[in-house]
GUPAKE-556101 format. One line per field, with one value per atom (N, C-alpha, C, O): atom name; x, y, z; residue number from 1. Coordinates in steps of 0.02 Angstrom, whole numbers, plus 50000, padded with zeros to 5 digits. Each point is the difference from the previous one (the first is absolute). Layout:
GUPAKE-556101
site: CA | ...
u: X | ...
v: Y | ...
w: Z | ...
pos: NUM | ...
This chain:
GUPAKE-556101
site: N | CA | C | O | N | CA | C | O | N | CA | C | O | N | CA | C | O | N | CA | C | O | N | CA | C | O | N | CA | C | O | N | CA | C | O | N | CA | C | O | N | CA | C | O | N | CA | C | O | N | CA | C | O | N | CA | C | O | N | CA | C | O | N | CA | C | O | N | CA | C | O | N | CA | C | O | N | CA | C | O | N | CA | C | O | N | CA | C | O | N | CA | C | O | N | CA | C | O | N | CA | C | O | N | CA | C | O | N | CA | C | O | N | CA | C | O | N | CA | C | O | N | CA | C | O | N | CA | C | O | N | CA | C | O | N | CA | C | O | N | CA | C | O | N | CA | C | O | N | CA | C | O | N | CA | C | O | N | CA | C | O | N | CA | C | O | N | CA | C | O | N | CA | C | O | N | CA | C | O | N | CA | C | O | N | CA | C | O | N | CA | C | O | N | CA | C | O | N | CA | C | O | N | CA | C | O | N | CA | C | O | N | CA | C | O | N | CA | C | O | N | CA | C | O | N | CA | C | O | N | CA | C | O | N | CA | C | O | N | CA | C | O | N | CA | C | O | N | CA | C | O | N | CA | C | O | N | CA | C | O | N | CA | C | O | N | CA | C | O | N | CA | C | O | N | CA | C | O | N | CA | C | O | N | CA | C | O | N | CA | C | O | N | CA | C | O | N | CA | C | O | N | CA | C | O | N | CA | C | O | N | CA | C | O | N | CA | C | O | N | CA | C | O | N | CA | C | O | N | CA | C | O | N | CA | C | O | N | CA | C | O | N | CA | C | O | N | CA | C | O | N | CA | C | O | N | CA | C | O | N | CA | C | O | N | CA | C | O | N | CA | C | O | N | CA | C | O | N | CA | C | O | N | CA | C | O | N | CA | C | O | N | CA | C | O | N | CA | C | O | N | CA | C | O | N | CA | C | O
u: 52300 | 50031 | 50050 | 49987 | 50068 | 50052 | 49983 | 49947 | 50100 | 49991 | 50012 | 50054 | 49896 | 50006 | 49966 | 49940 | 50099 | 49969 | 50006 | 50029 | 49943 | 49994 | 50067 | 50005 | 50046 | 50063 | 50046 | 50045 | 49944 | 50046 | 49994 | 50052 | 49889 | 49998 | 50032 | 50030 | 49964 | 50032 | 50076 | 50036 | 49989 | 50072 | 50024 | 50056 | 49902 | 50018 | 50010 | 50049 | 49904 | 50007 | 50060 | 50039 | 49968 | 50055 | 50068 | 50046 | 49960 | 50063 | 50013 | 50058 | 49891 | 50009 | 50024 | 50047 | 49921 | 50020 | 50069 | 50039 | 49974 | 50067 | 50054 | 50056 | 49927 | 50048 | 50017 | 50057 | 49893 | 50011 | 50038 | 50046 | 49936 | 50030 | 50066 | 50050 | 49949 | 50058 | 50031 | 50031 | 49961 | 50021 | 50073 | 50020 | 50021 | 50072 | 50021 | 50053 | 49907 | 50017 | 49966 | 50011 | 49949 | 49968 | 49941 | 49982 | 49988 | 49944 | 49941 | 49966 | 50023 | 49944 | 50009 | 49951 | 50111 | 50013 | 49982 | 49973 | 50044 | 49983 | 49924 | 49975 | 49989 | 49927 | 49970 | 49952 | 50075 | 49974 | 50025 | 49976 | 50070 | 50026 | 50061 | 50019 | 50013 | 50061 | 50060 | 50032 | 49984 | 50054 | 50069 | 50039 | 49978 | 50067 | 50010 | 50053 | 49896 | 50005 | 50004 | 50036 | 49926 | 50003 | 50068 | 50025 | 50005 | 50067 | 50052 | 50045 | 49948 | 50047 | 49996 | 50051 | 49887 | 49993 | 50027 | 50032 | 49955 | 50023 | 50076 | 50030 | 50002 | 50073 | 50032 | 50048 | 49925 | 50027 | 49992 | 50045 | 49897 | 49988 | 50044 | 50029 | 49977 | 50037 | 50075 | 50037 | 49986 | 50072 | 50027 | 50052 | 49913 | 50021 | 49997 | 50043 | 49906 | 49994 | 50058 | 50020 | 50005 | 50058 | 50062 | 50037 | 49974 | 50061 | 49994 | 50051 | 49888 | 49991 | 49973 | 49975 | 50029 | 49977 | 49926 | 49980 | 49980 | 49928 | 49974 | 49939 | 50104 | 49977 | 49958 | 49948 | 50074 | 49962 | 49933 | 49951 | 50047 | 49937 | 49951 | 49941 | 50084 | 49956 | 49975 | 49943 | 50099 | 49980 | 49946 | 49951 | 50059 | 49950 | 49935 | 49946 | 50058 | 49940 | 49962 | 49939 | 50097 | 49969 | 49966 | 49944 | 50088 | 49970 | 49937 | 49949 | 50054 | 49942 | 49943 | 49942 | 50074 | 49949 | 49966 | 49938 | 50100 | 49972 | 49957 | 49944 | 50081 | 49960 | 49937 | 49947 | 50056 | 49940 | 49948 | 49940 | 50081 | 49953 | 49971 | 49941 | 50100 | 49974 | 49947 | 49948 | 50066 | 49952 | 49933 | 49947 | 50055 | 49939 | 49961 | 49940 | 50093 | 49966 | 49970 | 49969 | 50040 | 49972 | 49930 | 49987 | 49971 | 49936 | 50014 | 50051 | 49904 | 50012 | 50009 | 50039 | 49925 | 50007 | 50069 | 50032 | 49991 | 50068 | 50053 | 50048 | 49943 | 50048 | 50006 | 50055 | 49888 | 50000 | 50031 | 50041 | 49941 | 50029 | 50075 | 50036 | 49988 | 50071 | 50043 | 50053 | 49924 | 50043 | 49984 | 50042 | 49898 | 49984 | 49996 | 50021 | 49952 | 49994 | 50065 | 50028 | 49995 | 50061 | 50064 | 50054 | 49942 | 50058 | 50056 | 50057 | 49926 | 50051 | 50030 | 49966 | 50098 | 50032 | 50023 | 50002 | 50014 | 50026 | 49958 | 49982 | 50002 | 49960 | 49941 | 49960
v: 49552 | 50005 | 49943 | 49944 | 50069 | 49949 | 49952 | 50003 | 49953 | 49950 | 50032 | 49993 | 50041 | 50037 | 49961 | 49989 | 49990 | 49970 | 50047 | 50053 | 49927 | 50046 | 50015 | 50051 | 49908 | 50013 | 50048 | 50030 | 49977 | 50042 | 50074 | 50033 | 49996 | 50071 | 50011 | 50052 | 49898 | 50005 | 49998 | 50036 | 49922 | 49998 | 50066 | 50022 | 50009 | 50064 | 50053 | 50036 | 49968 | 50048 | 49983 | 50045 | 49892 | 49980 | 50012 | 50025 | 49958 | 50011 | 50075 | 50021 | 50018 | 50073 | 50031 | 50040 | 49943 | 50029 | 49974 | 50038 | 49898 | 49974 | 50031 | 50011 | 50004 | 50033 | 50070 | 50022 | 50013 | 50068 | 49998 | 50040 | 49915 | 50000 | 49960 | 50026 | 49913 | 49955 | 49987 | 49947 | 50098 | 49989 | 49986 | 49963 | 50066 | 49989 | 49929 | 49978 | 49984 | 49931 | 49951 | 49939 | 50085 | 49957 | 49960 | 49949 | 50072 | 49963 | 49996 | 49948 | 50104 | 50001 | 49948 | 49974 | 50011 | 49948 | 49931 | 49958 | 50030 | 49936 | 49992 | 49944 | 50110 | 49998 | 49978 | 49961 | 50062 | 49983 | 49932 | 49976 | 49993 | 49935 | 50004 | 49950 | 50107 | 50009 | 49994 | 50050 | 49889 | 49988 | 50019 | 50030 | 49955 | 50020 | 50076 | 50024 | 50012 | 50073 | 50028 | 50048 | 49922 | 50021 | 49987 | 50042 | 49901 | 49984 | 50048 | 50021 | 49997 | 50048 | 50066 | 50030 | 49994 | 50064 | 49997 | 50046 | 49898 | 49991 | 49999 | 50031 | 49932 | 49995 | 50068 | 50021 | 50013 | 50066 | 50048 | 50040 | 49958 | 50047 | 49986 | 50046 | 49891 | 49984 | 49999 | 50036 | 49924 | 49993 | 50063 | 50027 | 49995 | 50061 | 50060 | 50044 | 49958 | 50055 | 50002 | 50053 | 49889 | 49996 | 50030 | 50037 | 49948 | 50023 | 50071 | 50032 | 49993 | 50067 | 50048 | 50054 | 49928 | 50042 | 50019 | 50056 | 49896 | 50009 | 50031 | 50007 | 50010 | 50031 | 49951 | 50019 | 49919 | 49952 | 49983 | 49985 | 50017 | 49991 | 50056 | 49988 | 50072 | 50057 | 49993 | 50017 | 49959 | 49990 | 49946 | 50007 | 49938 | 49946 | 50024 | 49980 | 50063 | 50027 | 50044 | 49999 | 50039 | 50042 | 49957 | 50016 | 49930 | 49954 | 49969 | 49995 | 49983 | 49971 | 50050 | 49982 | 50080 | 50053 | 50011 | 50005 | 49998 | 50009 | 49940 | 50009 | 49931 | 49941 | 49996 | 49981 | 50037 | 50000 | 50048 | 49985 | 50074 | 50048 | 49976 | 50012 | 49955 | 49972 | 49947 | 49998 | 49958 | 49948 | 50030 | 49976 | 50075 | 50029 | 50042 | 50010 | 50013 | 50041 | 49959 | 50029 | 49907 | 49957 | 49976 | 49991 | 49997 | 49968 | 49927 | 49973 | 49994 | 49928 | 49958 | 49953 | 50063 | 49962 | 50010 | 49952 | 50111 | 50014 | 49966 | 49972 | 50030 | 49970 | 49925 | 49973 | 49994 | 49927 | 49983 | 49954 | 50083 | 49986 | 50010 | 49961 | 50091 | 50016 | 49956 | 49977 | 50011 | 49968 | 49926 | 49965 | 50012 | 49930 | 49960 | 49943 | 50088 | 49964 | 50006 | 49950 | 50112 | 50012 | 49992 | 49997 | 50001 | 49989 | 50051 | 49981 | 50083 | 50052 | 50013 | 50024 | 49962 | 50005 | 50069 | 50015 | 50027 | 50066 | 50054 | 49996 | 50054 | 50058 | 49978 | 50041
w: 45741 | 50065 | 50008 | 49977 | 50056 | 50007 | 50057 | 50031 | 49980 | 50052 | 50068 | 50029 | 49997 | 50063 | 50055 | 49998 | 50052 | 50059 | 50059 | 49994 | 50063 | 50056 | 50034 | 50035 | 49957 | 50035 | 49961 | 50030 | 49906 | 49961 | 50015 | 50004 | 50006 | 50021 | 50069 | 50012 | 50032 | 50066 | 49992 | 50035 | 49920 | 49987 | 49969 | 50013 | 49946 | 49971 | 50054 | 49999 | 50048 | 50055 | 50044 | 50017 | 50001 | 50043 | 49966 | 50032 | 49905 | 49963 | 49993 | 50005 | 49982 | 49994 | 50064 | 50000 | 50056 | 50064 | 50023 | 50027 | 49961 | 50017 | 49956 | 50023 | 49914 | 49957 | 50025 | 49996 | 50029 | 50025 | 50066 | 50010 | 50034 | 50068 | 50002 | 50024 | 49951 | 50004 | 49932 | 49990 | 49963 | 49931 | 49991 | 49955 | 50087 | 49994 | 50012 | 49976 | 50061 | 50016 | 49953 | 50006 | 49947 | 49951 | 50025 | 49970 | 50085 | 50030 | 49951 | 49996 | 49966 | 49953 | 49944 | 49974 | 50010 | 49949 | 50028 | 49964 | 50100 | 50030 | 50007 | 49993 | 50020 | 50005 | 49934 | 50000 | 49944 | 49935 | 49975 | 49948 | 50087 | 49980 | 49956 | 49969 | 50027 | 49960 | 50046 | 50017 | 50004 | 50047 | 49973 | 50037 | 49900 | 49977 | 49999 | 50019 | 49959 | 50000 | 50071 | 50013 | 50033 | 50070 | 50030 | 50038 | 49947 | 50025 | 49972 | 50036 | 49901 | 49970 | 50036 | 50017 | 49995 | 50035 | 50071 | 50024 | 50011 | 50068 | 50005 | 50043 | 49912 | 50000 | 49983 | 50033 | 49917 | 49982 | 50058 | 50014 | 50019 | 50055 | 50060 | 50028 | 49991 | 50062 | 49988 | 50033 | 49920 | 49989 | 49965 | 50019 | 49930 | 49966 | 50046 | 49997 | 50046 | 50048 | 50049 | 50023 | 49994 | 50046 | 49968 | 50032 | 49905 | 49966 | 49973 | 49988 | 50002 | 49973 | 50052 | 49982 | 50081 | 50055 | 49993 | 50017 | 49959 | 49996 | 49937 | 49992 | 49961 | 49938 | 49959 | 49973 | 50021 | 49961 | 50035 | 49966 | 50100 | 50036 | 49983 | 49990 | 50007 | 49981 | 49928 | 49985 | 49971 | 49930 | 49996 | 49965 | 50072 | 50001 | 50031 | 49978 | 50073 | 50031 | 49950 | 49998 | 49962 | 49949 | 49947 | 49979 | 50001 | 49951 | 50030 | 49966 | 50096 | 50033 | 50007 | 49992 | 50022 | 50005 | 49934 | 49997 | 49950 | 49933 | 49981 | 49974 | 50038 | 49983 | 50041 | 49974 | 50090 | 50042 | 49975 | 50000 | 49979 | 49973 | 49933 | 49986 | 49974 | 49937 | 50014 | 49968 | 50081 | 50018 | 50021 | 49980 | 50061 | 50027 | 49949 | 50008 | 49939 | 49950 | 49943 | 49956 | 50044 | 49948 | 50021 | 50059 | 49892 | 50014 | 50015 | 49980 | 50055 | 50014 | 49938 | 50000 | 49947 | 49938 | 49969 | 49977 | 50021 | 49974 | 50042 | 49974 | 50091 | 50046 | 49989 | 49996 | 49999 | 49989 | 49933 | 49996 | 49952 | 49934 | 49999 | 49969 | 50063 | 49997 | 50045 | 49980 | 50082 | 50049 | 50014 | 50027 | 49955 | 50010 | 49935 | 49997 | 49951 | 49936 | 49959 | 49978 | 50013 | 49960 | 50039 | 49971 | 50096 | 50044 | 49988 | 49991 | 50011 | 49993 | 50068 | 50045 | 49964 | 50065 | 50021 | 50060 | 49893 | 50017 | 49968 | 49941 | 50097 | 49980 | 49960 | 49979
pos: 1 | 1 | 1 | 1 | 2 | 2 | 2 | 2 | 3 | 3 | 3 | 3 | 4 | 4 | 4 | 4 | 5 | 5 | 5 | 5 | 6 | 6 | 6 | 6 | 7 | 7 | 7 | 7 | 8 | 8 | 8 | 8 | 9 | 9 | 9 | 9 | 10 | 10 | 10 | 10 | 11 | 11 | 11 | 11 | 12 | 12 | 12 | 12 | 13 | 13 | 13 | 13 | 14 | 14 | 14 | 14 | 15 | 15 | 15 | 15 | 16 | 16 | 16 | 16 | 17 | 17 | 17 | 17 | 18 | 18 | 18 | 18 | 19 | 19 | 19 | 19 | 20 | 20 | 20 | 20 | 21 | 21 | 21 | 21 | 22 | 22 | 22 | 22 | 23 | 23 | 23 | 23 | 24 | 24 | 24 | 24 | 25 | 25 | 25 | 25 | 26 | 26 | 26 | 26 | 27 | 27 | 27 | 27 | 28 | 28 | 28 | 28 | 29 | 29 | 29 | 29 | 30 | 30 | 30 | 30 | 31 | 31 | 31 | 31 | 32 | 32 | 32 | 32 | 33 | 33 | 33 | 33 | 34 | 34 | 34 | 34 | 35 | 35 | 35 | 35 | 36 | 36 | 36 | 36 | 37 | 37 | 37 | 37 | 38 | 38 | 38 | 38 | 39 | 39 | 39 | 39 | 40 | 40 | 40 | 40 | 41 | 41 | 41 | 41 | 42 | 42 | 42 | 42 | 43 | 43 | 43 | 43 | 44 | 44 | 44 | 44 | 45 | 45 | 45 | 45 | 46 | 46 | 46 | 46 | 47 | 47 | 47 | 47 | 48 | 48 | 48 | 48 | 49 | 49 | 49 | 49 | 50 | 50 | 50 | 50 | 51 | 51 | 51 | 51 | 52 | 52 | 52 | 52 | 53 | 53 | 53 | 53 | 54 | 54 | 54 | 54 | 55 | 55 | 55 | 55 | 56 | 56 | 56 | 56 | 57 | 57 | 57 | 57 | 58 | 58 | 58 | 58 | 59 | 59 | 59 | 59 | 60 | 60 | 60 | 60 | 61 | 61 | 61 | 61 | 62 | 62 | 62 | 62 | 63 | 63 | 63 | 63 | 64 | 64 | 64 | 64 | 65 | 65 | 65 | 65 | 66 | 66 | 66 | 66 | 67 | 67 | 67 | 67 | 68 | 68 | 68 | 68 | 69 | 69 | 69 | 69 | 70 | 70 | 70 | 70 | 71 | 71 | 71 | 71 | 72 | 72 | 72 | 72 | 73 | 73 | 73 | 73 | 74 | 74 | 74 | 74 | 75 | 75 | 75 | 75 | 76 | 76 | 76 | 76 | 77 | 77 | 77 | 77 | 78 | 78 | 78 | 78 | 79 | 79 | 79 | 79 | 80 | 80 | 80 | 80 | 81 | 81 | 81 | 81 | 82 | 82 | 82 | 82 | 83 | 83 | 83 | 83 | 84 | 84 | 84 | 84 | 85 | 85 | 85 | 85 | 86 | 86 | 86 | 86 | 87 | 87 | 87 | 87 | 88 | 88 | 88 | 88 | 89 | 89 | 89 | 89 | 90 | 90 | 90 | 90 | 91 | 91 | 91 | 91
């Protein structure tokens, strides 16, 4: 069993739900501690959305939705290994 503490399953649920609901703004990335990836998603969604009439915001929302579903479909051990130990920032 990996290094699983009591806050990591809660972060998995919170990141998954934030990815589904607020995924376009990168909130789920900030929840997991991936600030650079969250800033990239936020800038693309807000500034890119302004110049593309919201198309890039919709693309970022789709990416956040997919990532949120991926987070929720992993076991806690897989989630910890992939996102806390190996530090995989995208998908």
